[in-house]
PyMOL Python script that loads the backbone (N, CA, C, O; Angstrom):
from pymol import cmd

cmd.read_pdbstr("""\
ATOM      1  N   MET A   1       0.807  -1.192   0.000  1.00  0.00           N
ATOM      2  CA  MET A   1       0.000   0.000   0.000  1.00  0.00           C
ATOM      3  C   MET A   1       0.856   1.264   0.000  1.00  0.00           C
ATOM      4  O   MET A   1       0.543   2.223  -0.705  1.00  0.00           O
ATOM      5  N   LEU A   2       1.924   1.273   0.777  1.00  0.00           N
ATOM      6  CA  LEU A   2       2.790   2.454   0.814  1.00  0.00           C
ATOM      7  C   LEU A   2       3.481   2.670  -0.528  1.00  0.00           C
ATOM      8  O   LEU A   2       3.632   3.805  -0.981  1.00  0.00           O
ATOM      9  N   ASP A   3       3.901   1.567  -1.162  1.00  0.00           N
ATOM     10  CA  ASP A   3       4.543   1.695  -2.473  1.00  0.00           C
ATOM     11  C   ASP A   3       3.575   2.254  -3.504  1.00  0.00           C
ATOM     12  O   ASP A   3       3.948   3.083  -4.334  1.00  0.00           O
ATOM     13  N   GLU A   4       2.331   1.796  -3.446  1.00  0.00           N
ATOM     14  CA  GLU A   4       1.319   2.301  -4.379  1.00  0.00           C
ATOM     15  C   GLU A   4       1.077   3.795  -4.146  1.00  0.00           C
ATOM     16  O   GLU A   4       0.980   4.571  -5.097  1.00  0.00           O
ATOM     17  N   ALA A   5       0.982   4.187  -2.886  1.00  0.00           N
ATOM     18  CA  ALA A   5       0.782   5.602  -2.554  1.00  0.00           C
ATOM     19  C   ALA A   5       1.967   6.433  -3.034  1.00  0.00           C
ATOM     20  O   ALA A   5       1.792   7.530  -3.564  1.00  0.00           O
ATOM     21  N   ARG A   6       3.158   5.908  -2.847  1.00  0.00           N
ATOM     22  CA  ARG A   6       4.369   6.601  -3.287  1.00  0.00           C
ATOM     23  C   ARG A   6       4.376   6.768  -4.806  1.00  0.00           C
ATOM     24  O   ARG A   6       4.770   7.815  -5.321  1.00  0.00           O
ATOM     25  N   CYS A   7       3.940   5.730  -5.516  1.00  0.00           N
ATOM     26  CA  CYS A   7       3.892   5.790  -6.981  1.00  0.00           C
ATOM     27  C   CYS A   7       2.839   6.781  -7.472  1.00  0.00           C
ATOM     28  O   CYS A   7       3.070   7.498  -8.446  1.00  0.00           O
ATOM     29  N   ILE A   8       1.699   6.824  -6.813  1.00  0.00           N
ATOM     30  CA  ILE A   8       0.644   7.762  -7.210  1.00  0.00           C
ATOM     31  C   ILE A   8       1.162   9.194  -7.139  1.00  0.00           C
ATOM     32  O   ILE A   8       0.884  10.005  -8.023  1.00  0.00           O
ATOM     33  N   LEU A   9       1.916   9.502  -6.088  1.00  0.00           N
ATOM     34  CA  LEU A   9       2.463  10.853  -5.932  1.00  0.00           C
ATOM     35  C   LEU A   9       3.804  11.028  -6.647  1.00  0.00           C
ATOM     36  O   LEU A   9       4.415  12.094  -6.583  1.00  0.00           O
ATOM     37  N   LYS A  10       4.258   9.962  -7.333  1.00  0.00           N
ATOM     38  CA  LYS A  10       5.506   9.986  -8.108  1.00  0.00           C
ATOM     39  C   LYS A  10       6.700  10.383  -7.239  1.00  0.00           C
ATOM     40  O   LYS A  10       7.493  11.257  -7.589  1.00  0.00           O
ATOM     41  N   LEU A  11       6.794   9.712  -6.103  1.00  0.00           N
ATOM     42  CA  LEU A  11       7.853   9.997  -5.141  1.00  0.00           C
ATOM     43  C   LEU A  11       8.977   8.975  -5.257  1.00  0.00           C
ATOM     44  O   LEU A  11       8.740   7.835  -5.657  1.00  0.00           O
ATOM     45  N   PRO A  12      10.207   9.375  -4.908  1.00  0.00           N
ATOM     46  CA  PRO A  12      11.296   8.401  -4.843  1.00  0.00           C
ATOM     47  C   PRO A  12      11.081   7.446  -3.670  1.00  0.00           C
ATOM     48  O   PRO A  12      10.238   7.690  -2.806  1.00  0.00           O
ATOM     49  N   GLU A  13      11.838   6.376  -3.650  1.00  0.00           N
ATOM     50  CA  GLU A  13      11.668   5.362  -2.607  1.00  0.00           C
ATOM     51  C   GLU A  13      11.873   5.936  -1.208  1.00  0.00           C
ATOM     52  O   GLU A  13      11.163   5.560  -0.275  1.00  0.00           O
ATOM     53  N   LYS A  14      12.824   6.832  -1.057  1.00  0.00           N
ATOM     54  CA  LYS A  14      13.094   7.430   0.254  1.00  0.00           C
ATOM     55  C   LYS A  14      12.779   8.920   0.189  1.00  0.00           C
ATOM     56  O   LYS A  14      13.682   9.751   0.083  1.00  0.00           O
ATOM     57  N   ALA A  15      11.505   9.246   0.252  1.00  0.00           N
ATOM     58  CA  ALA A  15      11.063  10.640   0.157  1.00  0.00           C
ATOM     59  C   ALA A  15      11.023  11.277   1.539  1.00  0.00           C
ATOM     60  O   ALA A  15      10.703  10.628   2.535  1.00  0.00           O
ATOM     61  N   THR A  16      11.349  12.543   1.575  1.00  0.00           N
ATOM     62  CA  THR A  16      11.257  13.292   2.826  1.00  0.00           C
ATOM     63  C   THR A  16       9.829  13.807   2.997  1.00  0.00           C
ATOM     64  O   THR A  16       9.017  13.755   2.074  1.00  0.00           O
ATOM     65  N   LEU A  17       9.550  14.297   4.179  1.00  0.00           N
ATOM     66  CA  LEU A  17       8.240  14.876   4.460  1.00  0.00           C
ATOM     67  C   LEU A  17       7.973  16.066   3.535  1.00  0.00           C
ATOM     68  O   LEU A  17       6.861  16.228   3.033  1.00  0.00           O
ATOM     69  N   ASP A  18       8.980  16.884   3.314  1.00  0.00           N
ATOM     70  CA  ASP A  18       8.823  18.031   2.410  1.00  0.00           C
ATOM     71  C   ASP A  18       8.548  17.581   0.978  1.00  0.00           C
ATOM     72  O   ASP A  18       7.735  18.192   0.284  1.00  0.00           O
ATOM     73  N   GLN A  19       9.210  16.527   0.532  1.00  0.00           N
ATOM     74  CA  GLN A  19       8.970  16.008  -0.811  1.00  0.00           C
ATOM     75  C   GLN A  19       7.542  15.486  -0.952  1.00  0.00           C
ATOM     76  O   GLN A  19       6.904  15.679  -1.987  1.00  0.00           O
ATOM     77  N   ILE A  20       7.050  14.830   0.082  1.00  0.00           N
ATOM     78  CA  ILE A  20       5.678  14.315   0.053  1.00  0.00           C
ATOM     79  C   ILE A  20       4.696  15.476  -0.079  1.00  0.00           C
ATOM     80  O   ILE A  20       3.780  15.433  -0.900  1.00  0.00           O
ATOM     81  N   LYS A  21       4.894  16.507   0.730  1.00  0.00           N
ATOM     82  CA  LYS A  21       3.990  17.669   0.695  1.00  0.00           C
ATOM     83  C   LYS A  21       4.045  18.380  -0.652  1.00  0.00           C
ATOM     84  O   LYS A  21       3.007  18.748  -1.202  1.00  0.00           O
ATOM     85  N   LEU A  22       5.247  18.575  -1.186  1.00  0.00           N
ATOM     86  CA  LEU A  22       5.388  19.248  -2.481  1.00  0.00           C
ATOM     87  C   LEU A  22       4.753  18.439  -3.606  1.00  0.00           C
ATOM     88  O   LEU A  22       4.082  18.994  -4.476  1.00  0.00           O
ATOM     89  N   ALA A  23       4.966  17.133  -3.585  1.00  0.00           N
ATOM     90  CA  ALA A  23       4.381  16.274  -4.617  1.00  0.00           C
ATOM     91  C   ALA A  23       2.858  16.310  -4.546  1.00  0.00           C
ATOM     92  O   ALA A  23       2.180  16.377  -5.572  1.00  0.00           O
ATOM     93  N   TYR A  24       2.333  16.265  -3.336  1.00  0.00           N
ATOM     94  CA  TYR A  24       0.876  16.325  -3.169  1.00  0.00           C
ATOM     95  C   TYR A  24       0.325  17.635  -3.725  1.00  0.00           C
ATOM     96  O   TYR A  24      -0.661  17.633  -4.463  1.00  0.00           O
ATOM     97  N   ARG A  25       0.950  18.734  -3.377  1.00  0.00           N
ATOM     98  CA  ARG A  25       0.459  20.041  -3.845  1.00  0.00           C
ATOM     99  C   ARG A  25       0.507  20.145  -5.367  1.00  0.00           C
ATOM    100  O   ARG A  25      -0.421  20.658  -5.992  1.00  0.00           O
ATOM    101  N   ALA A  26       1.590  19.659  -5.952  1.00  0.00           N
ATOM    102  CA  ALA A  26       1.720  19.711  -7.410  1.00  0.00           C
ATOM    103  C   ALA A  26       0.644  18.860  -8.089  1.00  0.00           C
ATOM    104  O   ALA A  26       0.013  19.293  -9.053  1.00  0.00           O
ATOM    105  N   MET A  27       0.446  17.651  -7.574  1.00  0.00           N
ATOM    106  CA  MET A  27      -0.565  16.763  -8.163  1.00  0.00           C
ATOM    107  C   MET A  27      -1.971  17.312  -7.926  1.00  0.00           C
ATOM    108  O   MET A  27      -2.829  17.222  -8.803  1.00  0.00           O
ATOM    109  N   ALA A  28      -2.207  17.878  -6.750  1.00  0.00           N
ATOM    110  CA  ALA A  28      -3.527  18.432  -6.434  1.00  0.00           C
ATOM    111  C   ALA A  28      -3.844  19.609  -7.352  1.00  0.00           C
ATOM    112  O   ALA A  28      -4.984  19.757  -7.794  1.00  0.00           O
ATOM    113  N   LEU A  29      -2.858  20.440  -7.640  1.00  0.00           N
ATOM    114  CA  LEU A  29      -3.083  21.554  -8.563  1.00  0.00           C
ATOM    115  C   LEU A  29      -3.432  21.050  -9.961  1.00  0.00           C
ATOM    116  O   LEU A  29      -4.288  21.608 -10.648  1.00  0.00           O
ATOM    117  N   ARG A  30      -2.760  20.004 -10.355  1.00  0.00           N
ATOM    118  CA  ARG A  30      -2.978  19.470 -11.708  1.00  0.00           C
ATOM    119  C   ARG A  30      -4.345  18.812 -11.853  1.00  0.00           C
ATOM    120  O   ARG A  30      -5.008  18.987 -12.875  1.00  0.00           O
ATOM    121  N   TYR A  31      -4.772  18.060 -10.845  1.00  0.00           N
ATOM    122  CA  TYR A  31      -5.997  17.266 -10.962  1.00  0.00           C
ATOM    123  C   TYR A  31      -7.183  17.828 -10.183  1.00  0.00           C
ATOM    124  O   TYR A  31      -8.225  17.177 -10.107  1.00  0.00           O
ATOM    125  N   HIS A  32      -7.051  19.004  -9.610  1.00  0.00           N
ATOM    126  CA  HIS A  32      -8.150  19.586  -8.836  1.00  0.00           C
ATOM    127  C   HIS A  32      -9.383  19.752  -9.727  1.00  0.00           C
ATOM    128  O   HIS A  32      -9.260  20.181 -10.874  1.00  0.00           O
ATOM    129  N   PRO A  33     -10.566  19.418  -9.213  1.00  0.00           N
ATOM    130  CA  PRO A  33     -11.800  19.501 -10.015  1.00  0.00           C
ATOM    131  C   PRO A  33     -12.065  20.888 -10.614  1.00  0.00           C
ATOM    132  O   PRO A  33     -12.701  20.989 -11.663  1.00  0.00           O
ATOM    133  N   ASP A  34     -11.597  21.940  -9.977  1.00  0.00           N
ATOM    134  CA  ASP A  34     -11.783  23.281 -10.539  1.00  0.00           C
ATOM    135  C   ASP A  34     -10.925  23.502 -11.785  1.00  0.00           C
ATOM    136  O   ASP A  34     -11.294  24.277 -12.667  1.00  0.00           O
ATOM    137  N   LYS A  35      -9.794  22.826 -11.855  1.00  0.00           N
ATOM    138  CA  LYS A  35      -8.891  22.976 -13.003  1.00  0.00           C
ATOM    139  C   LYS A  35      -9.146  21.923 -14.072  1.00  0.00           C
ATOM    140  O   LYS A  35      -8.886  22.146 -15.254  1.00  0.00           O
ATOM    141  N   CYS A  36      -9.655  20.784 -13.646  1.00  0.00           N
ATOM    142  CA  CYS A  36      -9.850  19.652 -14.555  1.00  0.00           C
ATOM    143  C   CYS A  36     -11.187  18.989 -14.196  1.00  0.00           C
ATOM    144  O   CYS A  36     -11.222  18.096 -13.349  1.00  0.00           O
ATOM    145  N   PRO A  37     -12.276  19.414 -14.827  1.00  0.00           N
ATOM    146  CA  PRO A  37     -13.604  18.962 -14.399  1.00  0.00           C
ATOM    147  C   PRO A  37     -14.030  17.556 -14.860  1.00  0.00           C
ATOM    148  O   PRO A  37     -15.185  17.183 -14.655  1.00  0.00           O
ATOM    149  N   SER A  38     -13.150  16.782 -15.465  1.00  0.00           N
ATOM    150  CA  SER A  38     -13.555  15.455 -15.950  1.00  0.00           C
ATOM    151  C   SER A  38     -13.660  14.439 -14.813  1.00  0.00           C
ATOM    152  O   SER A  38     -13.116  14.642 -13.727  1.00  0.00           O
ATOM    153  N   GLU A  39     -14.365  13.348 -15.085  1.00  0.00           N
ATOM    154  CA  GLU A  39     -14.498  12.273 -14.085  1.00  0.00           C
ATOM    155  C   GLU A  39     -13.153  11.609 -13.811  1.00  0.00           C
ATOM    156  O   GLU A  39     -12.874  11.201 -12.683  1.00  0.00           O
ATOM    157  N   GLU A  40     -12.328  11.503 -14.838  1.00  0.00           N
ATOM    158  CA  GLU A  40     -11.003  10.903 -14.670  1.00  0.00           C
ATOM    159  C   GLU A  40     -10.167  11.719 -13.680  1.00  0.00           C
ATOM    160  O   GLU A  40      -9.475  11.153 -12.834  1.00  0.00           O
ATOM    161  N   CYS A  41     -10.232  13.023 -13.787  1.00  0.00           N
ATOM    162  CA  CYS A  41      -9.501  13.890 -12.851  1.00  0.00           C
ATOM    163  C   CYS A  41     -10.061  13.757 -11.442  1.00  0.00           C
ATOM    164  O   CYS A  41      -9.313  13.786 -10.465  1.00  0.00           O
ATOM    165  N   GLU A  42     -11.367  13.611 -11.340  1.00  0.00           N
ATOM    166  CA  GLU A  42     -11.987  13.444 -10.022  1.00  0.00           C
ATOM    167  C   GLU A  42     -11.517  12.145  -9.368  1.00  0.00           C
ATOM    168  O   GLU A  42     -11.214  12.119  -8.175  1.00  0.00           O
ATOM    169  N   ARG A  43     -11.459  11.068 -10.157  1.00  0.00           N
ATOM    170  CA  ARG A  43     -10.966   9.778  -9.633  1.00  0.00           C
ATOM    171  C   ARG A  43      -9.499   9.893  -9.221  1.00  0.00           C
ATOM    172  O   ARG A  43      -9.087   9.385  -8.178  1.00  0.00           O
ATOM    173  N   MET A  44      -8.730  10.566 -10.059  1.00  0.00           N
ATOM    174  CA  MET A  44      -7.305  10.721  -9.755  1.00  0.00           C
ATOM    175  C   MET A  44      -7.116  11.561  -8.497  1.00  0.00           C
ATOM    176  O   MET A  44      -6.235  11.276  -7.686  1.00  0.00           O
ATOM    177  N   MET A  45      -7.933  12.587  -8.331  1.00  0.00           N
ATOM    178  CA  MET A  45      -7.828  13.437  -7.141  1.00  0.00           C
ATOM    179  C   MET A  45      -8.134  12.631  -5.885  1.00  0.00           C
ATOM    180  O   MET A  45      -7.496  12.825  -4.851  1.00  0.00           O
ATOM    181  N   ARG A  46      -9.108  11.729  -5.972  1.00  0.00           N
ATOM    182  CA  ARG A  46      -9.407  10.862  -4.819  1.00  0.00           C
ATOM    183  C   ARG A  46      -8.204   9.988  -4.487  1.00  0.00           C
ATOM    184  O   ARG A  46      -7.852   9.825  -3.319  1.00  0.00           O
ATOM    185  N   LYS A  47      -7.575   9.426  -5.518  1.00  0.00           N
ATOM    186  CA  LYS A  47      -6.391   8.585  -5.302  1.00  0.00           C
ATOM    187  C   LYS A  47      -5.250   9.401  -4.687  1.00  0.00           C
ATOM    188  O   LYS A  47      -4.554   8.931  -3.786  1.00  0.00           O
ATOM    189  N   ILE A  48      -5.071  10.609  -5.177  1.00  0.00           N
ATOM    190  CA  ILE A  48      -4.019  11.490  -4.662  1.00  0.00           C
ATOM    191  C   ILE A  48      -4.267  11.789  -3.189  1.00  0.00           C
ATOM    192  O   ILE A  48      -3.347  11.708  -2.375  1.00  0.00           O
ATOM    193  N   ASN A  49      -5.495  12.132  -2.846  1.00  0.00           N
ATOM    194  CA  ASN A  49      -5.836  12.424  -1.445  1.00  0.00           C
ATOM    195  C   ASN A  49      -5.624  11.209  -0.553  1.00  0.00           C
ATOM    196  O   ASN A  49      -5.079  11.329   0.544  1.00  0.00           O
ATOM    197  N   GLU A  50      -6.055  10.036  -1.021  1.00  0.00           N
ATOM    198  CA  GLU A  50      -5.886   8.807  -0.234  1.00  0.00           C
ATOM    199  C   GLU A  50      -4.409   8.488  -0.050  1.00  0.00           C
ATOM    200  O   GLU A  50      -3.986   8.108   1.041  1.00  0.00           O
ATOM    201  N   ALA A  51      -3.624   8.640  -1.113  1.00  0.00           N
ATOM    202  CA  ALA A  51      -2.187   8.361  -1.035  1.00  0.00           C
ATOM    203  C   ALA A  51      -1.513   9.303  -0.042  1.00  0.00           C
ATOM    204  O   ALA A  51      -0.703   8.878   0.783  1.00  0.00           O
ATOM    205  N   TYR A  52      -1.850  10.566  -0.129  1.00  0.00           N
ATOM    206  CA  TYR A  52      -1.268  11.560   0.773  1.00  0.00           C
ATOM    207  C   TYR A  52      -1.641  11.262   2.224  1.00  0.00           C
ATOM    208  O   TYR A  52      -0.781  11.289   3.105  1.00  0.00           O
ATOM    209  N   GLU A  53      -2.905  10.981   2.469  1.00  0.00           N
ATOM    210  CA  GLU A  53      -3.352  10.679   3.834  1.00  0.00           C
ATOM    211  C   GLU A  53      -2.646   9.443   4.382  1.00  0.00           C
ATOM    212  O   GLU A  53      -2.249   9.419   5.546  1.00  0.00           O
ATOM    213  N   LEU A  54      -2.489   8.423   3.551  1.00  0.00           N
ATOM    214  CA  LEU A  54      -1.812   7.199   3.983  1.00  0.00           C
ATOM    215  C   LEU A  54      -0.352   7.479   4.332  1.00  0.00           C
ATOM    216  O   LEU A  54       0.129   7.059   5.384  1.00  0.00           O
ATOM    217  N   LEU A  55       0.343   8.179   3.460  1.00  0.00           N
ATOM    218  CA  LEU A  55       1.755   8.473   3.712  1.00  0.00           C
ATOM    219  C   LEU A  55       1.944   9.368   4.934  1.00  0.00           C
ATOM    220  O   LEU A  55       2.859   9.150   5.729  1.00  0.00           O
ATOM    221  N   MET A  56       1.092  10.362   5.083  1.00  0.00           N
ATOM    222  CA  MET A  56       1.207  11.253   6.239  1.00  0.00           C
ATOM    223  C   MET A  56       0.872  10.512   7.535  1.00  0.00           C
ATOM    224  O   MET A  56       1.503  10.745   8.567  1.00  0.00           O
ATOM    225  N   SER A  57      -0.104   9.636   7.482  1.00  0.00           N
ATOM    226  CA  SER A  57      -0.454   8.836   8.659  1.00  0.00           C
ATOM    227  C   SER A  57       0.720   7.943   9.055  1.00  0.00           C
ATOM    228  O   SER A  57       1.048   7.822  10.235  1.00  0.00           O
ATOM    229  N   PHE A  58       1.348   7.321   8.062  1.00  0.00           N
ATOM    230  CA  PHE A  58       2.512   6.476   8.315  1.00  0.00           C
ATOM    231  C   PHE A  58       3.632   7.303   8.949  1.00  0.00           C
ATOM    232  O   PHE A  58       4.258   6.867   9.915  1.00  0.00           O
ATOM    233  N   CYS A  59       3.881   8.487   8.411  1.00  0.00           N
ATOM    234  CA  CYS A  59       4.941   9.356   8.951  1.00  0.00           C
ATOM    235  C   CYS A  59       4.642   9.765  10.386  1.00  0.00           C
ATOM    236  O   CYS A  59       5.534   9.753  11.233  1.00  0.00           O
ATOM    237  N   GLN A  60       3.407  10.121  10.661  1.00  0.00           N
ATOM    238  CA  GLN A  60       3.042  10.528  12.021  1.00  0.00           C
ATOM    239  C   GLN A  60       3.193   9.367  12.994  1.00  0.00           C
ATOM    240  O   GLN A  60       3.685   9.552  14.107  1.00  0.00           O
ATOM    241  N   ASN A  61       2.773   8.170  12.585  1.00  0.00           N
ATOM    242  CA  ASN A  61       2.914   6.998  13.452  1.00  0.00           C
ATOM    243  C   ASN A  61       4.385   6.677  13.685  1.00  0.00           C
ATOM    244  O   ASN A  61       4.780   6.333  14.799  1.00  0.00           O
ATOM    245  N   TYR A  62       5.194   6.788  12.638  1.00  0.00           N
ATOM    246  CA  TYR A  62       6.624   6.520  12.760  1.00  0.00           C
ATOM    247  C   TYR A  62       7.266   7.508  13.731  1.00  0.00           C
ATOM    248  O   TYR A  62       8.039   7.114  14.604  1.00  0.00           O
ATOM    249  N   LEU A  63       6.945   8.790  13.575  1.00  0.00           N
ATOM    250  CA  LEU A  63       7.516   9.799  14.470  1.00  0.00           C
ATOM    251  C   LEU A  63       7.088   9.568  15.905  1.00  0.00           C
ATOM    252  O   LEU A  63       7.883   9.749  16.828  1.00  0.00           O
ATOM    253  N   TYR A  64       5.831   9.167  16.106  1.00  0.00           N
ATOM    254  CA  TYR A  64       5.339   8.901  17.461  1.00  0.00           C
ATOM    255  C   TYR A  64       6.120   7.751  18.087  1.00  0.00           C
ATOM    256  O   TYR A  64       6.583   7.859  19.223  1.00  0.00           O
ATOM    257  N   VAL A  65       6.266   6.659  17.355  1.00  0.00           N
ATOM    258  CA  VAL A  65       6.993   5.492  17.874  1.00  0.00           C
ATOM    259  C   VAL A  65       8.443   5.869  18.138  1.00  0.00           C
ATOM    260  O   VAL A  65       9.009   5.487  19.163  1.00  0.00           O
ATOM    261  N   PHE A  66       9.044   6.614  17.223  1.00  0.00           N
ATOM    262  CA  PHE A  66      10.435   7.026  17.383  1.00  0.00           C
ATOM    263  C   PHE A  66      10.602   7.866  18.650  1.00  0.00           C
ATOM    264  O   PHE A  66      11.545   7.654  19.413  1.00  0.00           O
ATOM    265  N   ARG A  67       9.706   8.801  18.876  1.00  0.00           N
ATOM    266  CA  ARG A  67       9.806   9.654  20.061  1.00  0.00           C
ATOM    267  C   ARG A  67       9.590   8.860  21.338  1.00  0.00           C
ATOM    268  O   ARG A  67      10.308   9.056  22.318  1.00  0.00           O
ATOM    269  N   VAL A  68       8.610   7.965  21.337  1.00  0.00           N
ATOM    270  CA  VAL A  68       8.318   7.166  22.532  1.00  0.00           C
ATOM    271  C   VAL A  68       9.500   6.265  22.856  1.00  0.00           C
ATOM    272  O   VAL A  68       9.880   6.141  24.020  1.00  0.00           O
ATOM    273  N   GLU A  69      10.088   5.631  21.839  1.00  0.00           N
ATOM    274  CA  GLU A  69      11.202   4.721  22.083  1.00  0.00           C
ATOM    275  C   GLU A  69      12.456   5.458  22.542  1.00  0.00           C
ATOM    276  O   GLU A  69      13.293   4.879  23.233  1.00  0.00           O
ATOM    277  N   ASN A  70      12.594   6.709  22.171  1.00  0.00           N
ATOM    278  CA  ASN A  70      13.795   7.460  22.528  1.00  0.00           C
ATOM    279  C   ASN A  70      13.602   8.389  23.715  1.00  0.00           C
ATOM    280  O   ASN A  70      14.475   9.205  24.012  1.00  0.00           O
ATOM    281  N   THR A  71      12.492   8.277  24.384  1.00  0.00           N
ATOM    282  CA  THR A  71      12.222   9.083  25.566  1.00  0.00           C
ATOM    283  C   THR A  71      12.825   8.393  26.780  1.00  0.00           C
ATOM    284  O   THR A  71      12.757   7.171  26.911  1.00  0.00           O
ATOM    285  N   LEU A  72      13.410   9.183  27.659  1.00  0.00           N
ATOM    286  CA  LEU A  72      13.945   8.603  28.890  1.00  0.00           C
ATOM    287  C   LEU A  72      12.805   8.054  29.737  1.00  0.00           C
ATOM    288  O   LEU A  72      11.798   8.725  29.963  1.00  0.00           O
ATOM    289  N   HIS A  73      12.979   6.846  30.190  1.00  0.00           N
ATOM    290  CA  HIS A  73      12.002   6.267  31.109  1.00  0.00           C
ATOM    291  C   HIS A  73      12.318   6.769  32.517  1.00  0.00           C
ATOM    292  O   HIS A  73      13.424   7.240  32.780  1.00  0.00           O
ATOM    293  N   GLU A  74      11.368   6.667  33.394  1.00  0.00           N
ATOM    294  CA  GLU A  74      11.542   7.202  34.747  1.00  0.00           C
ATOM    295  C   GLU A  74      12.756   6.578  35.434  1.00  0.00           C
ATOM    296  O   GLU A  74      13.504   7.272  36.122  1.00  0.00           O
ATOM    297  N   GLU A  75      12.952   5.279  35.251  1.00  0.00           N
ATOM    298  CA  GLU A  75      14.095   4.613  35.890  1.00  0.00           C
ATOM    299  C   GLU A  75      15.404   5.163  35.336  1.00  0.00           C
ATOM    300  O   GLU A  75      16.353   5.385  36.088  1.00  0.00           O
ATOM    301  N   ASP A  76      15.461   5.387  34.008  1.00  0.00           N
ATOM    302  CA  ASP A  76      16.664   5.940  33.396  1.00  0.00           C
ATOM    303  C   ASP A  76      16.949   7.332  33.947  1.00  0.00           C
ATOM    304  O   ASP A  76      18.096   7.680  34.225  1.00  0.00           O
ATOM    305  N   TRP A  77      15.908   8.107  34.099  1.00  0.00           N
ATOM    306  CA  TRP A  77      16.034   9.460  34.628  1.00  0.00           C
ATOM    307  C   TRP A  77      16.584   9.421  36.045  1.00  0.00           C
ATOM    308  O   TRP A  77      17.470  10.204  36.386  1.00  0.00           O
ATOM    309  N   GLU A  78      16.072   8.524  36.870  1.00  0.00           N
ATOM    310  CA  GLU A  78      16.547   8.414  38.252  1.00  0.00           C
ATOM    311  C   GLU A  78      18.001   7.964  38.292  1.00  0.00           C
ATOM    312  O   GLU A  78      18.779   8.475  39.097  1.00  0.00           O
ATOM    313  N   ASP A  79      18.383   7.020  37.440  1.00  0.00           N
ATOM    314  CA  ASP A  79      19.778   6.580  37.367  1.00  0.00           C
ATOM    315  C   ASP A  79      20.693   7.735  36.958  1.00  0.00           C
ATOM    316  O   ASP A  79      21.772   7.917  37.521  1.00  0.00           O
ATOM    317  N   TRP A  80      20.250   8.499  35.985  1.00  0.00           N
ATOM    318  CA  TRP A  80      21.027   9.636  35.508  1.00  0.00           C
ATOM    319  C   TRP A  80      21.217  10.653  36.627  1.00  0.00           C
ATOM    320  O   TRP A  80      22.328  11.136  36.846  1.00  0.00           O
ATOM    321  N   LEU A  81      20.148  10.977  37.328  1.00  0.00           N
ATOM    322  CA  LEU A  81      20.241  11.924  38.447  1.00  0.00           C
ATOM    323  C   LEU A  81      21.195  11.413  39.520  1.00  0.00           C
ATOM    324  O   LEU A  81      22.019  12.166  40.040  1.00  0.00           O
ATOM    325  N   GLU A  82      21.079  10.138  39.843  1.00  0.00           N
ATOM    326  CA  GLU A  82      21.920   9.559  40.895  1.00  0.00           C
ATOM    327  C   GLU A  82      23.391   9.588  40.492  1.00  0.00           C
ATOM    328  O   GLU A  82      24.256   9.846  41.329  1.00  0.00           O
ATOM    329  N   ARG A  83      23.678   9.330  39.234  1.00  0.00           N
ATOM    330  CA  ARG A  83      25.054   9.284  38.785  1.00  0.00           C
ATOM    331  C   ARG A  83      25.686  10.677  38.741  1.00  0.00           C
ATOM    332  O   ARG A  83      26.829  10.851  39.163  1.00  0.00           O
ATOM    333  N   PHE A  84      24.961  11.651  38.242  1.00  0.00           N
ATOM    334  CA  PHE A  84      25.533  12.981  38.059  1.00  0.00           C
ATOM    335  C   PHE A  84      25.255  13.943  39.210  1.00  0.00           C
ATOM    336  O   PHE A  84      25.980  14.920  39.396  1.00  0.00           O
ATOM    337  N   TYR A  85      24.225  13.673  39.967  1.00  0.00           N
ATOM    338  CA  TYR A  85      23.874  14.530  41.108  1.00  0.00           C
ATOM    339  C   TYR A  85      23.553  13.651  42.317  1.00  0.00           C
ATOM    340  O   TYR A  85      22.395  13.552  42.723  1.00  0.00           O
ATOM    341  N   PRO A  86      24.573  13.014  42.891  1.00  0.00           N
ATOM    342  CA  PRO A  86      24.313  12.065  43.981  1.00  0.00           C
ATOM    343  C   PRO A  86      23.689  12.702  45.222  1.00  0.00           C
ATOM    344  O   PRO A  86      23.016  12.015  45.991  1.00  0.00           O
ATOM    345  N   ASP A  87      23.898  13.987  45.426  1.00  0.00           N
ATOM    346  CA  ASP A  87      23.342  14.648  46.608  1.00  0.00           C
ATOM    347  C   ASP A  87      21.944  15.203  46.375  1.00  0.00           C
ATOM    348  O   ASP A  87      21.352  15.781  47.287  1.00  0.00           O
ATOM    349  N   PHE A  88      21.426  15.043  45.211  1.00  0.00           N
ATOM    350  CA  PHE A  88      20.126  15.617  44.866  1.00  0.00           C
ATOM    351  C   PHE A  88      19.030  14.910  45.550  1.00  0.00           C
ATOM    352  O   PHE A  88      17.863  15.262  45.374  1.00  0.00           O
TER     353      PHE A  88
END
""", "prot")
cmd.dss("prot")
cmd.show_as("cartoon", "prot")
cmd.util.cbc("prot")
cmd.orient("prot")
């Protein structure tokens, strides 16, 4: 699903968040119903929106997991305090 979304937005395999946003905006301008009133453009716009939402959701979930995994746990914090500030 992610590969399909990436292909719809014509993104490289390792796209940055900025690249995803720029690609979405460019594709949305091209296929927006106000600029291209055909049914084909409407279908393509739906695909573009779905692809963008999927990729952004994946990025947000990844960032959340990354932040949670790299957050100091309470025990780590207490160990750190004890080591560097034993009189605290």
